[in-house]
C-alpha positions as CSV (number, residue, x, y, z in Angstrom):
1,M,0.0,0.0,0.0
2,I,1.3,3.4,-0.9
3,D,0.8,6.2,1.7
4,N,0.1,9.6,0.2
5,N,-0.9,11.3,3.4
6,L,1.2,14.3,4.6
7,A,-0.3,13.8,8.1
8,D,1.9,10.8,8.5
9,L,5.1,12.8,8.0
10,K,7.1,14.0,11.0
11,E,7.2,17.7,12.0
12,P,8.8,20.0,10.9
13,F,9.0,18.1,7.6
14,R,5.2,18.0,7.3
15,T,5.0,21.8,7.4
16,K,7.9,22.0,4.9
17,C,5.9,19.8,2.5
18,K,2.7,21.8,3.0
19,V,4.5,25.0,2.2
20,F,6.3,23.4,-0.8
21,L,3.0,22.1,-2.3
22,E,1.1,25.4,-1.7
23,V,3.8,27.4,-3.5
24,A,4.5,24.9,-6.3
25,R,0.8,24.5,-7.1
26,K,0.6,28.1,-8.1
27,T,2.7,27.2,-11.1
28,Y,1.8,23.4,-11.3
29,P,-1.7,22.8,-9.8
30,E,-1.4,19.1,-10.8
31,I,1.5,18.3,-8.5
32,T,0.5,15.9,-5.8
33,P,2.3,13.8,-3.1
34,F,2.8,10.3,-4.3
35,E,4.5,8.4,-1.5
36,T,5.3,9.6,2.0
37,L,5.7,7.2,4.9
38,R,6.8,3.7,3.8
39,T,6.9,0.4,5.6
40,Y,10.1,-1.6,5.6
41,A,8.4,-4.4,3.6
42,R,7.6,-1.8,0.8
43,Q,11.1,-0.4,1.0
44,L,12.5,-4.0,0.6
45,L,10.2,-4.6,-2.3
46,L,11.3,-1.4,-4.1
47,F,15.0,-2.3,-3.4
48,T,14.7,-5.8,-4.8
49,Q,13.0,-4.4,-7.9
50,R,15.9,-1.9,-8.2
51,R,13.5,1.0,-7.8
52,S,15.2,2.2,-4.7
53,W,18.9,2.8,-4.1
54,T,19.0,1.8,-0.5
55,L,17.2,-0.1,2.3
56,Q,17.6,2.9,4.6
57,S,15.2,5.4,3.0
58,Y,14.1,8.6,4.7
59,H,10.6,7.4,3.8
60,L,10.9,4.8,6.6
61,K,11.2,7.7,9.1
62,G,8.5,9.9,7.7
63,L,11.1,12.4,6.4
64,A,10.7,12.1,2.7
65,C,8.0,12.7,0.1
66,D,7.8,11.7,-3.6
67,R,5.5,13.7,-5.9
68,V,4.1,13.3,-9.3
69,F,2.1,15.4,-11.8
70,M,-1.4,14.1,-12.2
71,R,-2.9,14.6,-15.6
72,H,-6.4,13.2,-16.5
73,G,-6.3,11.1,-13.3
74,Q,-3.0,9.4,-14.3
75,P,0.6,10.1,-13.1
76,S,2.7,12.0,-15.6
77,R,6.4,12.5,-15.5
78,S,6.3,15.7,-17.6
79,G,7.0,18.9,-15.7
80,D,9.7,21.3,-14.6
81,Y,11.6,19.3,-12.0
82,N,14.3,21.9,-11.8
83,F,11.8,24.5,-10.7
84,L,10.3,22.1,-8.2
85,Q,13.7,21.3,-6.8
86,R,14.5,25.0,-6.4
87,V,11.3,25.6,-4.5
88,A,12.0,22.5,-2.4
89,G,15.4,23.9,-1.5
90,M,13.8,27.1,-0.4
91,C,11.5,25.0,1.9
92,G,14.4,23.3,3.6
93,M,14.3,20.1,1.7
94,E,17.0,18.3,-0.4
95,R,16.9,16.0,-3.3
96,I,18.6,12.8,-4.3
97,K,20.2,13.1,-7.7
98,Q,18.9,9.7,-8.9
99,E,15.3,10.5,-8.1
100,T,13.9,13.8,-9.6
101,C,10.5,13.3,-7.9
102,H,12.0,12.7,-4.4
103,T,12.7,15.3,-1.6
104,Q,13.7,14.7,2.0
105,D,14.2,16.8,5.0
106,N,17.7,18.4,5.3
107,G,17.4,18.9,9.0
108,T,17.4,22.6,9.0
109,P,14.9,24.2,11.4
110,I,12.2,26.3,9.8
111,S,13.3,29.4,11.5
112,I,16.8,29.0,9.9
113,V,15.2,28.3,6.5
114,I,13.2,31.5,6.7
115,A,16.4,33.5,7.7
116,Q,18.4,31.9,4.9
117,N,15.6,32.8,2.4
118,S,15.6,36.4,3.6
119,G,19.4,36.6,3.1
120,R,19.1,35.1,-0.4
121,Y,16.3,37.6,-1.2
122,T,18.5,40.6,-0.5
123,Q,21.4,39.1,-2.5
124,S,19.3,37.9,-5.5
125,K,19.1,39.9,-8.7
126,S,16.4,37.7,-10.1
127,P,12.9,39.0,-9.7
128,Q,11.5,35.5,-10.2
129,E,13.7,34.1,-7.4
130,Q,12.8,37.0,-5.1
131,T,9.1,36.4,-5.7
132,L,9.5,32.7,-4.9
133,L,11.6,33.3,-1.8
134,H,9.0,35.8,-0.6
135,E,6.1,33.4,-1.3
136,V,7.8,30.6,0.6
137,N,8.5,32.8,3.6
138,E,5.0,34.2,3.7
139,T,3.5,30.7,3.4
140,F,5.7,29.5,6.3
141,K,4.5,32.4,8.4
142,K,0.9,31.4,7.7
143,Y,1.5,27.8,8.8
144,L,3.5,28.8,11.9
145,T,1.3,31.6,13.2
146,P,-0.8,30.2,16.0
147,T,-4.6,30.7,15.6
148,I,-6.5,32.2,18.4
């Protein structure tokens, strides 16, 4: 069974994924989580089928999320993965070079991610990058602001 539920991810990675999806969906509304938390049996199956590089995946810990583009109810591999990886990096996630659809937690606290994005914003000369950095930080603030 494939788990697509962000609720099963550990914090703060869950919040990082929510921010990533909200920002990325402004450009690619069809992006969706494909696999989040994974059992060891599923990881072993993927490893034996050579669809996983290791038996020690971050998916086992609830610290990784694969995503796909859904078109007409079917997964599609077409899309701008470079854009998505850039947004994921702004959200405090990292990728594995062999898996363009995979991101995992890089261990950086959200407060540090926001501070790093603010620093990059002031140094960036690209309006597009500044817009993305601003959107990511504002979205983080929305998720982190306690409701009364």
